[in-house]
C-alpha positions, 0 to 999 in steps of 0.5 A, spaced: 516 521 480 511 521 486 512 513 491 508 508 493 504 506 498 505 499 502 501 497 508 506 494 512 506 490 519 506 496 524 508 491 532 501 488 532 497 494 530 499 495 521 500 502 518 500 505 511 507 508 510 510 511 504 515 509 500 523 513 503 519 514 510 521 511 516 515 515 520 508 511 518 502 516 514 497 513 519 498 507 524 491 500 525 488 496 528 488 491 522 490 489 516 482 491 512 482 498 515 490 499 514 488 496 507 483 501 505 486 506 507 492 506 503 488 503 497 485 510 497 491 515 499 496 511 493 489 512 488 489 520 490 496 520 489 496 515 483 500 511 485 502 504 487 499 499 492 504 494 496 500 490 501 505 485 506 503 480 509 505 480 518 512 477 515 513 482 512 513 480 504 509 482 499 503 479 498 499 484 493 501 488 489 495 495 486 497 500 481 493 507 482 497 510 475 498 512 470 502 504 467 503 505 460 503 498 460 498 495 464 498 488 466 493 483 463 490 480 467 484 482 471 483 481 480 476 482 479 
């Protein structure tokens, strides 16, 4: 099973990390760019993209995999 992708704070920057790995895949100066990169990678891998706030708490999740029980709410 593929590991989820996380957008996380990384010092004064933001990082795209694969779940369970210490080293980031990429580091960016803005959260927007990092989220875009994280979403693109999550779509490619068909996994969930977990977006964290500056304090590390989870702010949002987007699933790009084949979810057998998709959520009923629509973000867009």
